[in-house]
N, C-alpha and C positions, 0 to 999 in steps of 0.2 A: 190433603195435608198430613193426616195422621195414619196414611195407608200402611206404611211399614212398621208401626209401633203396635204392640199389643200390650194392652193395659192388664189383662188377666191371663197370664201364662198358665193354661191348664195342660199340665203334661199327663199323660195316660198313667194309670195306677199300675204298678208292677205286679201287686198282690191284690187278691179279694180278701175282705176282712168280714168276719161274721160274729156278731156277739151271741154266746151261747147261753150265759147266765148272768144276772145281776143281783147280788145280795146286799142286803143292808145289815151292816155289822154294827153291834152297839157294844162298847166297852164301859163298865162301870168305873168311875174314878171318884176321887174325894170332892171334886167340884160338880159332880153330877155324871151324866151319861155322854160319852164321846161316840158320836155317829160317824160311820165311814162306810165305804162301799167297796165291794169285792166283785171284781168283773172277770169272767172266763172268755177268752176270745180265740178263735182260730183263723189262721191266716194261710192262704195257699194261691197258687197260680193256675190251677185247673189243667196242669201238664206232668203232674207227679211230684210236686212239691207242698208240703203241708207242715203246719207247726201249730202248737198251742201255747197259751201264756195266761197267767194270772195276775191281775193288777189290783192294788188296793189303794185308795186315796179318800180324801174328805169329800170329794165330789165325783160324779159318775164320769164326766168328761176326762179328768185327769187319769182316773182308774183305766178308762178305755185306752188311752195313750200308753199307759205302762204295760198293759197286757199285749197290745199290739207290739211294743218294742220287745218284750219277752218272747212273744211267738216268733218273731222274725229272727230272733238269736237261736231259737230251737227248730229250725227247719229241717225236715228229713226229706230224702228223695225216695219215692215208692217205684219199685220196679213194676213195670206194667207189662201185660201181654195183650197187646192190641188195646181194648177199652175196658179190661177186667184185671184182676190180679192174678198172680202167676200161679198160685196153689192155694188149698184149703188151709186155714189156721184156726186153732182154738186157743184162747189164751185166757188165763187167770192173773188177774194183778188186783191184790188186796180183795175187796168183795165182789169186784167186777168180773164177769165170766162172758166172753164175747166169742162167738162163732163167725168167721168170714169165709165165704165160698165163692169161687170164680162163677161166672154165669155166662151163657152163651149170648152172642150179638142179639139185640132186640129185646132182652129181658128187663133192663132199666135196673134202678136202684131199689132194692127191696130191702129196706132198712129201717129201723125206727128211731126217732128222737136224735140223740147225739151222734150215733154212728153215722147217720144219713148225711148230717152237716158236714162231718169229718171227710167222708168218701167223696162228697160232692165237689167239695173245695179242692180235694186232692187231684180231681179230675177223672175219678173212675165212674164209667158209665153204666157197667153191668156187673151187679154184685148181688149176692144173696147173703144176709146176715141175720144173726139172732143175739139178742141180749138175755143172757141166762141168769145173770146174778142180780146185783143191785140196780135200782132204778136212779141212782145219783149220776146226775149228769156229768159232772166233774169227773168221777171216776171212769165213766164210761168213755170219755173223750180221751183221757190219759192211756186206758187199757187200748183203745183202738189205734192210737199212734204208736204205742209199743208194738201192737200185732203189725201193723204196716212197716214198722222197722225192722222186724224180724223176717220180713218176705225175703226169699232167695230169688234171684234172677234165674231164669231157665238157661241152662248151659246149651251152647250152640252145637257141641260135639255129640252128647248124648241125647239131648231133647227129653231127658226125664223130668217128671214133677216131683215135688216132695211135699209131704204133709208135715208140718212141725207141731209137736205135741209139747206144749209148755209144761214143766213141772216133773218130766221123767227123763233124767239125764242120760240113762242107759240106751233107750231107744228114741234118741232125739229126732232122726230123720227116718221116716218109713218111705220107701220107694213105692210109687203108684204108677200105672199106666193108663 
């Protein structure tokens, strides 16, 4: 009788979501302390798209929903060369300093903490990275996304790789073979 009806229509998720950090935030007011929660989320499809968002609300669930919506608005596409990134990149953003290097097939994700989460959700399977600056997760997530945003795709004609050095405008691109 109910063969053709689905009561619970579960559609497959387009993006994978991951909570990086949940902070309890307290604000002093005249009537006492006002407690809220701040959530940092990353969203990606494991095929080269990734985004991060920060949401704040009086309960954790609402903060997660806000962070997810903001992360989906801030999606970027990462140029990939097989299952790794196209070239080496060093980036300094605020107190965060990160180094991302392409790795040969079979190396896996050699990354710590926040960088590991971002590159796995982006779909990068072989990478070597190092966090050189702060240990703040939010700063490292935003720095990693900025570094992935600055990656250049390899041109088909020349086949040359480039190393981007952030912070020195004169020698922004150095050719490497």
